[in-house]
C-alpha positions in Angstrom: 0.0 0.0 0.0 1.3 3.4 -1.0 1.5 6.1 1.7 0.9 8.6 -1.1 -2.9 8.9 -1.3 -4.3 9.9 -4.7 -7.5 12.0 -4.5 -9.1 14.4 -7.0 -12.5 15.2 -5.5 -12.5 18.5 -3.6 -14.7 17.4 -0.7 -12.7 14.2 -0.2 -9.5 16.2 -0.2 -10.9 18.7 2.4 -12.2 15.8 4.6 -8.7 14.3 4.5 -7.0 17.6 5.2 -9.3 18.3 8.2 -8.2 15.1 9.9 -4.4 15.5 9.4 -2.2 17.8 11.5 0.1 18.4 8.6 -0.1 17.2 5.0 2.1 17.6 1.9 0.0 17.7 -1.2 1.5 17.4 -4.7 -0.5 18.9 -7.5 0.3 17.6 -10.9 -1.1 16.9 -14.4 -0.8 13.7 -16.5 1.3 15.4 -19.2 3.8 17.1 -16.8 7.2 15.4 -17.2 8.7 17.0 -14.0 5.6 15.8 -12.1 6.3 12.2 -13.2 9.8 12.5 -11.9 8.7 14.2 -8.6 5.9 11.6 -7.8 8.3 8.8 -6.7 10.3 11.4 -4.7 7.2 12.3 -2.8 6.3 8.6 -2.3 9.8 8.1 -0.9 9.3 11.0 1.5 6.0 9.4 2.5 7.9 6.2 3.4 10.4 8.2 5.4 7.8 10.2 7.4 4.8 7.8 7.6 3.5 9.1 10.9 4.7 12.7 10.8 2.9 13.9 7.7 -0.1 13.0 5.4 0.8 12.8 1.7 -1.6 13.5 -1.1 -1.2 13.4 -4.9 -3.8 15.5 -6.6 -3.8 15.2 -10.3 -5.7 17.5 -12.7 -8.6 15.6 -14.2 -10.0 16.5 -17.6 -13.1 18.6 -17.1 -12.6 18.9 -13.4 -10.6 22.0 -12.4 -12.5 22.7 -9.2 -9.8 21.6 -6.8 -7.0 23.4 -8.7 -9.1 26.6 -8.8 -10.1 26.3 -5.2 -6.4 26.1 -4.0 -5.2 28.6 -6.6 -3.0 26.2 -8.4 -2.0 27.6 -11.8 1.2 25.6 -12.6 2.5 22.2 -11.8 4.2 20.6 -10.1 3.2 22.4 -7.0 3.9 21.2 -3.5 1.6 22.6 -0.8 1.9 22.2 2.9 -1.3 22.2 4.9 -2.0 22.2 8.6 -5.5 21.0 9.3 -6.7 22.2 5.9 -5.0 25.6 6.1 -2.5 26.3 3.4 0.7 27.3 5.2 3.4 27.1 2.5 3.9 26.1 -1.1 6.6 25.6 -3.7 6.1 25.6 -7.4 8.4 23.6 -9.6 10.6 20.6 -9.2 12.5 19.7 -6.0 15.1 17.0 -5.7 14.7 14.2 -3.1 17.2 15.9 -0.8 15.4 19.2 -1.1 12.0 17.6 -0.3 13.4 15.7 2.7 15.1 18.9 4.0 12.0 21.0 3.4 9.9 18.5 5.4 12.4 17.9 8.2 12.4 21.7 8.9 8.6 21.7 9.2 7.9 18.8 11.4 5.4 19.4 14.2 
């Protein structure tokens, strides 16, 4: 079982975020090459921090931009850090595995 949960429905995402103290969400699209490289990096971070963070993969769905619009995501990949459904920080663009791990380790609760 992957620790990186894939969701696209806005209400499901919000329900999940409301239950997690801190979550890293990766917003991506199916045709984004940096997103495809970043996804296993985020999955690796999820394996490293399984109890410290929740991890979401939110992919743009054709005809469903509600979630991206709601969170103001206009480019991908975008990493967003939430605390109980409150956006606290984001990063647009690619991050290496080392950068992701460093970023998360500095933000642990």
